[in-house]
C-alpha positions as CSV (number, residue, x, y, z in Angstrom):
1,M,7.6,-6.3,24.3
2,K,8.7,-5.0,20.8
3,R,12.1,-5.4,21.4
4,I,11.8,-8.8,22.7
5,I,10.1,-9.8,19.3
6,T,12.7,-7.8,17.2
7,T,15.7,-9.4,19.2
8,T,14.4,-13.1,19.4
9,L,13.0,-13.7,15.9
10,A,15.4,-11.3,14.1
11,A,17.4,-14.5,13.6
12,L,14.7,-16.0,11.9
13,A,14.4,-13.4,9.3
14,L,15.4,-13.6,5.8
15,S,15.3,-17.3,6.1
16,A,13.6,-17.5,2.8
17,T,13.8,-14.5,1.0
18,L,13.5,-13.9,-2.6
19,S,14.0,-10.8,-4.3
20,F,12.7,-10.4,-7.8
21,G,12.9,-6.8,-9.4
22,G,12.9,-5.2,-6.5
23,E,10.0,-7.3,-4.7
24,L,10.2,-9.1,-1.4
25,L,8.6,-12.7,-1.4
26,N,8.4,-15.2,1.7
27,I,9.1,-18.3,-0.6
28,D,10.4,-21.8,0.0
29,R,13.8,-21.2,-1.5
30,A,14.1,-25.1,-2.6
31,I,11.3,-25.1,-4.9
32,G,10.1,-21.6,-5.3
33,H,6.7,-21.7,-4.2
34,A,4.5,-19.1,-2.0
35,L,2.1,-19.5,1.1
36,D,3.8,-23.4,1.6
37,G,1.6,-24.6,-0.8
38,Y,-1.7,-23.0,-0.1
39,D,-4.3,-21.6,-2.6
40,P,-4.2,-18.1,-1.9
41,V,-7.8,-17.3,-3.6
42,A,-9.4,-20.2,-1.2
43,F,-8.6,-17.4,1.7
44,F,-10.9,-15.3,0.4
45,T,-13.7,-17.2,-1.3
46,D,-13.5,-20.5,1.1
47,K,-12.4,-18.7,4.0
48,K,-10.2,-21.0,5.2
49,P,-6.4,-22.0,4.3
50,V,-6.7,-25.2,1.1
51,K,-3.8,-26.8,0.0
52,G,-3.2,-26.5,-3.6
53,D,-2.6,-28.7,-6.3
54,F,0.9,-28.7,-7.6
55,K,-0.5,-29.3,-11.3
56,I,-2.5,-26.3,-11.2
57,T,0.0,-23.2,-10.5
58,A,0.3,-19.6,-11.3
59,T,3.7,-17.5,-11.2
60,H,3.5,-14.1,-10.0
61,K,6.7,-11.6,-9.2
62,G,9.0,-14.7,-9.3
63,A,7.0,-16.7,-6.8
64,T,4.9,-20.0,-7.8
65,Y,1.5,-20.2,-6.0
66,F,-0.3,-23.7,-6.2
67,F,-4.2,-23.6,-6.5
68,A,-7.2,-26.0,-5.4
69,S,-9.0,-25.5,-8.7
70,K,-8.4,-23.6,-12.2
71,K,-10.8,-21.3,-11.0
72,N,-9.1,-20.0,-8.5
73,R,-5.8,-19.9,-10.4
74,D,-8.1,-18.4,-13.1
75,A,-9.1,-15.7,-10.7
76,F,-5.6,-15.1,-9.5
77,Q,-4.7,-14.2,-12.6
78,A,-7.1,-12.2,-13.5
79,N,-5.9,-9.8,-10.7
80,P,-2.9,-11.3,-8.6
81,D,-2.0,-8.6,-6.7
82,R,-5.8,-8.6,-4.9
83,Y,-5.1,-12.5,-3.8
84,A,-1.4,-12.5,-3.4
85,P,-0.2,-12.1,0.4
86,A,0.5,-8.4,1.8
87,Y,4.2,-7.5,2.9
88,G,5.2,-10.6,0.0
89,G,4.0,-13.4,2.6
90,Y,6.3,-11.9,5.5
91,C,4.4,-11.1,9.2
92,A,2.7,-7.9,9.0
93,V,3.7,-7.3,12.9
94,G,7.0,-7.9,11.8
95,A,6.5,-5.2,8.7
96,G,5.6,-3.1,10.7
97,L,8.6,-3.2,13.4
98,G,10.8,-3.2,10.5
99,V,12.2,-6.8,10.6
100,L,11.2,-9.8,7.8
101,L,9.4,-12.8,9.8
102,P,8.2,-16.3,8.3
103,V,4.7,-16.7,9.1
104,D,2.4,-19.2,10.1
105,I,0.0,-20.2,7.7
106,S,-2.5,-20.4,10.5
107,T,-2.4,-16.7,11.3
108,W,-4.2,-15.7,8.6
109,Q,-6.6,-13.0,8.3
110,V,-8.2,-11.1,5.4
111,V,-8.1,-7.2,6.7
112,N,-9.0,-4.6,4.1
113,D,-9.6,-7.0,1.3
114,R,-6.1,-7.8,1.9
115,L,-4.4,-11.3,2.8
116,V,-2.3,-10.5,6.3
117,L,-0.5,-13.4,8.3
118,N,1.7,-13.4,10.8
119,Y,4.5,-15.2,12.6
120,S,2.5,-17.0,15.3
121,A,-0.7,-17.1,17.2
122,D,1.2,-14.6,19.8
123,V,2.3,-12.2,17.6
124,Q,-1.3,-12.1,15.9
125,K,-2.7,-11.3,19.0
126,M,-0.8,-8.2,18.9
127,F,-1.8,-7.5,15.9
128,N,-5.7,-8.0,16.6
129,K,-5.3,-5.5,19.3
130,D,-4.7,-2.7,16.7
131,P,-4.8,-4.1,12.9
132,Q,-5.2,-0.7,11.4
133,G,-2.7,0.8,13.3
134,T,-0.4,-2.4,12.7
135,L,-1.2,-2.2,8.7
136,K,-0.4,1.5,9.0
137,K,2.8,1.2,10.5
138,A,3.8,-2.1,8.2
139,D,2.7,0.0,4.6
140,A,5.2,2.6,6.1
141,A,8.0,0.7,6.9
142,W,7.4,-1.6,3.7
143,P,9.2,0.2,1.1
144,K,12.5,0.6,3.1
145,L,12.4,-3.0,3.7
146,V,12.4,-3.5,0.2
147,T,15.0,-0.8,-0.5
148,E,17.3,-2.7,2.2
149,H,16.5,-6.5,1.3
150,G,15.3,-6.4,-2.4
151,K,19.0,-6.3,-3.7
């Protein structure tokens, strides 16, 4: 299964990568926004994806985030690393396999107080079989991905 995911999805990797100061961010290249315009704070506070308002924004590590309210924007600006998605907004399972994969926003979860996303519902099922083990693998693999692709 690992081989199928790596082989099948590798073509999608790097489709929307921004390298900024050695960071890797999964953003829309055309307009530079992260999380498909969803408010990163709302995943924690509202416990659901909420589209942000294009008039209420903040930039962090080269990506623009949209917010549903100024209160959420202010919370983000006070502690952006708490709310920014893990692995630059790339798929956690993919990161654990050493591959950068885009995400489906509906696969979001807050795990260990981190916003974690995955490529698809099927990949999220894989993640859910061992979330702590998957995060451990992704945490270990992420620095190499940043080194290889963050240039």
